[in-house]
C-alpha positions, 0 to 999 in steps of 0.5 A: 809343624803339626805336633798333636792331633786330638779327636773326640766323638768323631765318626768311630773315634771316641777319644784319641791323641796322636803326637807327631814328630818332625821328619817322616811320619808313617801311618799304616793299618788294615784297609778300613781301620780308620786312616782316612778318618784321621785325614778327615779330622785334620781337614776339619781342623783346617776349616774344611766342611763338616757334617753332623753325620761325622759326630759319633752316634750317641753324642751331641758334639764332636771336638777336633783339635790340632796343636801346631808349632808355628815358630818357622811361620812368620806369616801365621804369627802375623795373622794371629797378631793382627787378629788379636790372638795371643801366640807368645810361645809359638804354639798354636792350638786350633779347635773345631766343635761340631754340634748335633744341631748343625752349629759349630764353633772355631777357636785359635788359642782359646779365642773364638774366630769365624771359619773364614779366619780359621781358613786364612790361618791354616793356609800356611800350615798343612797341605793334604794330598789325596782323595779327600784333599786340602789342595792348595796346589790345585788352585790356579792362583797358587800356580803363579805364586809358586812359579814366582817364588821358585824363581825369586821374583818377589821384589819385581812382583811387589813393584808391579803391585804398587804400580798397579795400585797407583794406576788405578788410583790415578784412573779414579782421580781422572774419572772423578774430574771427567763429567759431561757438560750437562752434569758439570752445569748441574753440579755447578748450579747446585753447589753455587746455590748451596754456598749462596744460601748458607753464606746469606744466612750468616750463621754463627756457631752456638747461636741456635742455643742462644736463640732457643733460650731467648725464645723461651723468655720472650714467650713467657715475658708477661708471667716473668714480669708479674712474678718478679714484681711480686717478689720484689714487693715482698723483699723491698716493701714497707713491711718487706723482708729487707726492712724487717731484717734491718730492724733485726740487725739493729736490735741484735747489734744493740745487745751483741756485747752482752753475750758471744752467742748473740754476736754469732747470731748477728753475723748470720743475720748480716750475711743473710741481709747482704745476700738478699740485698744482692738478690733484690738488685739482680731482680730489679735489673732482670725486671727492667730487661724483660721485653714485651716485644711481639716483633722480637718474638717473630724475629727469633722464631723466623731465625730458628726456622731458617736454621732448621731448614738449613739443617735438613739440607746440609747437616745436623748442626750449624757447625756441619752446615758451615763445614758443608759450605767450605767443602762445596767451595773446594769442590766448586773450585776443583770443577772450575779448574778440572781441565788443568787437573785432568791434563796433569793426572793424565800425564802422570798416568801415562808415565806410570803406564810406561814404568809398569810396562817395562817391569811387567814385560821384564817379569813375563820374560823371566817367568818364561825362562823359569817355567822351562826350568821348572817343567824340566825338573818336575818331568824328571821327578815324575819319571823317577816316580814311575810316571814317565809318560806324564807331560807337565807344562806351565801355561803362561797367557795374557788377557787381550782387551781394548781397555788394557793398560799395557800396549805391546806387539800392537796389542793391549793387555790387562795388567793385574796386581801381579803382572800381565800373565795368567799362569796355570799348571797343566798335565797329561797323565798318559801318553797321547792325552791332551794337556788338562788342568791338574785337578782334572787330569789324574787319579788320587794316587797319581795326583799324590805323586804329581804333588810329591814331584812338585813339592820336591822341586819347589820345596824352597819356594813353598812355605807350608810347613807340613805335607800329608800324602794319602794314597801316594802308593796307589798303582805302584810297587817294586823299584818305583815304590822304593824311589817314592819312599826315598823322595818322601824321606828326602822331602821330610829332611826339610818339612814335616811329612805324614804319609798313609801307605800300604807299601812296606818299601815306604813304611820302612823309611819312617822316622815315626811309625803309627799303627791304626786299627779298629778295636771292640771296646764295650761292644762298640767299634772304635779306631785307635792309633799306637806309635810303634817301637823299632821292633814293632815297626819291623813286625808291621813291615813284615805284615805288610810284606807277607800278610797276617801270617808273618814268617821268619823270612818276612821278618828278616826281610823287614829287618833288612829293609828298616836297617838299610833305610836307616843306613842310607839316611 
């Protein structure tokens, strides 16, 4: 439900906040007062296109904000949770900012989101019906959804969706196995060559690093030998470090009993002597193992070159090369046994087609029955709304194709994720005219009444929480206007309804009444909105009855209309 609309620096609005309530919210005011601007602002919040000329003159930014209670809309809360947007208290604040340079930003509960995400969220929040409309109902895809929801086909549609997905997965699997003989031979040759080349290399994980280390030693073996020999001579020669340390050890040992400090120094000398003796032993072993082998250098370099070549072909590391070989072996086995696998998959596909056929044909018949009921009920509503000459029909067609999955009545039909049928609402707004698409068949006022009739009949199936009707009263008056008002009131018992109207018969039905007017503030015209008390509402209804000159008679008439509207509800 739309709880609040906040508008700043938009067209001729400076700073405006409107708090709406449940039930029937009526907006009235003189022509040109700015009622349509409010609809444009809400459309902007819902993700409709905005242009820089909508920013109030003299300002760099326009801000539009809508506050919604989404406690009854699990679809919305699910989208928010999946998008990482906090909505713990079931309050959703959507904000749209438009800058003079043409750039804009969208936010959901202070989290910046792309415009596409905003449109995804708002699809379930508000339907606007009028000249500037956010009309879900004119989308052909929505017609099928509404008919299925109206008839309670949800489980059957989901079953067909799962079968459709399974059929396509099986088709993909079959296509992946089916290839012509030339392609199969080429693939077999390529895979076989790759496997043989990798297997022949007898690669070992980690060997490349070992080989690189060995190569470094071999390339520098002469220098290593020379330097290690020199160090060994310094340590173990006749006057080397070890001989001198042994002499120091003997001398200190002879006098260590005279002073504890000498004992401490002696201990340090002994530790150094042991460490250097160990180092000398390691150097001797290292010196013995230093190789002067050009043959081994060639072997190591050739091995490294082989590994580098395989890495270019099959992967960035030895591990990836080995994994590629394993994958190739599995693919080779699969191609070799493809005929058997294809036959198995085709049998599964045929069985799935038969199951899908039964469900899809069952759904088609149920849709035809439901469409007849829906057509009849909508036609009754349209007659009540002063459109007795209007014809409403639901077109249910199937797409014939030689590649269609479902065969029936000697024809092949395409199966969609929602069944066989392409469903569209058609209308002839005037007697004798051909049936046409909804968006092409009626004026703005007629469209609003058509939407009202559909909403009244399909209410239980439509999850949108708030409905807005602009110009619902165009071209009607008298008794029809009263019927429209009552239907709006009935609709508002189960949904929040906002109506812009010029008819007192409809305005009298309001649960909340807002008056829209233009004011001159500091030399600039701005639109303001004021919620009316009961007595102010009566005066506004009287103005709508009599014009600017309100008489006692018009006030009495207005009071009676408001009183009767309250009494009937």
